[in-house]
N, C-alpha and C positions, 0 to 999 in steps of 0.2 A: 198322750200318745195317739197319733192319728193312723188308723188302719184302714181308712177308706180306699176303695179301689178307684183308680183314676186311669183314664185313657190319655196318652200323650202322643201328639203327632210330631213327627220329625220331618225335616226337609233336607234333601240331599243338597249339599253346598254346590253352587254353580259359580266357579271362578273363571268362566270363559271370557269375562270382561277384562281380565288381566292380560296385558300384552306381553309380559315377561315376569320372571320371578323377582326382578329388581324392585326393591322397596318393600317387599313383603316381610322382610325380617326386622323392619324398623317402623312399625305402626305406632301411632300415638293413642293414648288412652283418653277417651272422652265420655261424656254423659249425655245420652239422648233424652230430650223432653218429649215423651210420647203424645202429649196433648197437641203438639204441632203437626203430627202426622195424621192423615185421613185414611180411615179403614178401607174404603173402596178404591182409593187411588194409590196409596203407598204400601198397604199390606192387605190386599184382598183375600189372602189365604192364611192370615194370622201371623205372617212373618214379614219383617222389613227385609227385603233381599239385599245381599251383598252387591256392591257396586252403586248403591243409591247415593247420589250426590248430596252432601250435607254441608251446613254452614253454621257458624256460631252466633247465637243470639247475644247481642251486645250487653243487654241489661242483666242477664242471668249467667252467662258463660256456658250455658247448656247448648246442645246442638239440635237442629231440626232440619227438615228437608230444604235443600237449596231452592230459592225462589228469586229469580233475577230482579223482580220488581218489589221485593220486600224492603221495608225501611227499618226493620228491627235488627239488622245485621245479617239476616239470611240472604241478602242480595249479593254477598261476597262468598264465593265457593271456598270451602276449607279443604275438601278432599272427598273421598268416597268411603262409604261404610265397607270395611274389609270382610266381615262375616255377617251372615244373616242373623237377625235378632227376633226372638219370639215376643209377641205383644200379648201380655196377659191382662185380662180385664181388671181394672182397679189399680194397675201400676201406672205411675207417672214418670219415673226416671229409670233408666237402665244403662249400665255400663256397656261400652262398645270400643272397637278398635277402628282408628281412622287411617286410611291409606292416603299418604300425602306426597309420595314421590315414586315415580315409575312410569309405566306405559299402560294406557287404557284403550280397549277396543270399543269404540262408541256403539257400534252395531249390536254388541252383546250386553249393553247396560240393561237393567230391568225396565219393564214397561213403565210409562209415566215418570221417567227419571227427571225430566225438566231441565236437563243440561242445555245451555245455549252458548253462543259465541262469547258473551260477556263472562260467563262462568269459566270457560276455557282460558280466557285472558287472565283471570284472577290467579290461576295456578301455572301460568306459562313459566317455563324454566324449571318447574318441579314435576309436572305431569305432562307427558307427551300423549296426545290423542291420535289414534289412527283408525 
């Protein structure tokens, strides 16, 4: 039995990047590979924020941050992280929800999101950017 006192920080969810409720009821379940995310860039406050563009690593089937120039599969945008995820030290994988269809307000995506024109083209017809 563990009776140690712990402090847990919570983040208020910011879904201002969503352009509408369309697509929020049908997200896909994915697994994030936390070793692909950089602390100072992708989660400076201990959370990977919702709205982060993610892509599937071909060799593992796990997901990491979208990077247009990546050659491991992360060069093709899969969608956006639907809810923020806490990054715990020592964890490698974490379950998440992937937003794959709907509208996204680009100006409200998290800092250092890395979304480019090629990524937008990858999901054309599924995600509309405004």
